TORNU-732019 format. One line per 8 residues: number of its first residue (from 1); their letters; for each residue x, y, z of C-alpha. Coordinates in Angstrom, 2 decimals. Example, Ala and Ser with C-alpha at 12.3 -4.5 7.8 and 13.67 -1.06 7.14 Angstrom:
<atoms>
1 = AS = 12.30:-4.50:7.80 ~ 13.67:-1.06:7.14;
</atoms>
This chain:
<atoms>
1 = MFQTSPGI = 84.79:113.95:115.76 ~ 81.68:112.60:113.84 ~ 80.21:114.51:110.95 ~ 76.59:113.96:109.91 ~ 75.93:114.06:106.12 ~ 74.15:117.48:106.09 ~ 77.32:118.95:107.83 ~ 75.88:118.89:111.21;
9 = PISRQTMN = 79.04:118.34:113.56 ~ 78.44:115.91:116.49 ~ 80.08:117.39:119.63 ~ 81.23:114.13:121.26 ~ 82.84:110.93:120.44 ~ 79.62:108.85:121.12 ~ 76.50:109.00:118.57 ~ 73.20:108.51:120.38;
17 = KAELIAHI = 70.07:107.30:118.62 ~ 68.61:110.62:117.48 ~ 72.14:111.48:115.87 ~ 72.29:107.95:114.26 ~ 68.79:108.77:112.78 ~ 69.94:112.20:111.45 ~ 73.08:110.59:109.80 ~ 71.05:107.80:108.19;
25 = AGEAGLTK = 68.63:110.37:106.92 ~ 71.41:112.38:105.30 ~ 73.19:109.47:103.86 ~ 70.25:107.72:102.43 ~ 68.34:110.78:101.40 ~ 65.44:109.91:103.66 ~ 63.34:111.96:106.00 ~ 64.17:111.52:109.74;
33 = KQAAAALG = 60.72:109.83:110.16 ~ 61.68:107.36:107.47 ~ 65.31:106.78:108.74 ~ 63.67:106.20:112.28 ~ 61.36:103.64:110.87 ~ 64.07:101.91:108.98 ~ 66.51:101.84:112.12 ~ 63.55:100.45:114.28;
41 = AFLAAIED = 62.75:97.72:111.78 ~ 66.57:96.88:111.67 ~ 66.99:96.79:115.48 ~ 63.49:94.80:115.81 ~ 64.68:92.19:113.24 ~ 67.81:91.60:115.33 ~ 66.22:91.62:118.65 ~ 63.53:89.11:117.46;
49 = TVAAGGSV = 65.98:86.75:115.63 ~ 68.50:86.59:118.60 ~ 65.89:86.31:121.11 ~ 64.62:83.18:119.32 ~ 68.07:81.70:119.53 ~ 69.05:82.68:115.96 ~ 71.91:84.84:114.59 ~ 71.91:87.86:112.38;
57 = TVTGFGTF = 75.11:88.31:110.17 ~ 75.74:91.55:108.31 ~ 78.51:90.74:105.88 ~ 81.47:92.97:106.57 ~ 79.95:94.47:109.63 ~ 79.54:91.54:112.22 ~ 77.18:88.79:113.86 ~ 74.61:89.33:116.51;
65 = KLHLRRPR = 73.92:86.11:118.35 ~ 73.31:84.59:121.57 ~ 76.20:82.97:123.69 ~ 75.58:80.69:126.48 ~ 77.70:81.48:129.61 ~ 78.94:78.39:131.34 ~ 77.68:77.74:134.81 ~ 80.17:78.85:137.47;
73 = KDCPRIGE = 80.58:79.02:141.09 ~ 80.25:82.15:142.87 ~ 81.77:82.97:146.14 ~ 80.02:85.81:147.91 ~ 81.92:87.50:150.67 ~ 79.38:86.40:153.28 ~ 77.85:82.97:153.18 ~ 78.91:79.83:151.26;
81 = PRKTAAKP = 79.57:79.44:147.63 ~ 76.77:78.92:145.34 ~ 76.44:77.53:141.78 ~ 75.30:80.05:139.03 ~ 73.45:78.44:136.20 ~ 74.16:78.88:132.65 ~ 72.83:82.04:131.11 ~ 72.33:83.09:127.51;
89 = RPVFKPGK = 73.84:86.49:126.66 ~ 73.58:88.67:123.51 ~ 76.90:89.15:121.89 ~ 78.19:90.94:118.93 ~ 81.16:89.63:116.92 ~ 82.62:92.29:114.57 ~ 83.53:91.45:111.09 ~ 86.83:91.72:109.26;
97 = AFLEKVGI = 85.82:94.84:107.24 ~ 84.57:96.56:110.41 ~ 87.76:95.75:112.32 ~ 89.66:96.99:109.38 ~ 87.81:100.38:109.25 ~ 88.31:101.12:112.95 ~ 91.86:100.30:112.75 ~ 91.96:97.08:114.85;
</atoms>
């Protein structure tokens, strides 16, 4: 079970955005409003950079980047096979320290 800094238990194994903001606020000694602004700026920087074709690397945590999926042939049940064009997809590659922390 997750535990936020102020000692507020999180009842499930997933953390939503509000819980993440509360956790950041407690760990960094910020208000929830300041933590929300910091998280928003962090996510916006990742989105803008990846959308422009770049990558964002947070050492020890991982890398966010675009990956170009290769074109492929889909064969729907009805009709003829059709070609699917290559599409960019956002991906996250976890860093070594992150993998070690989660036990992988």
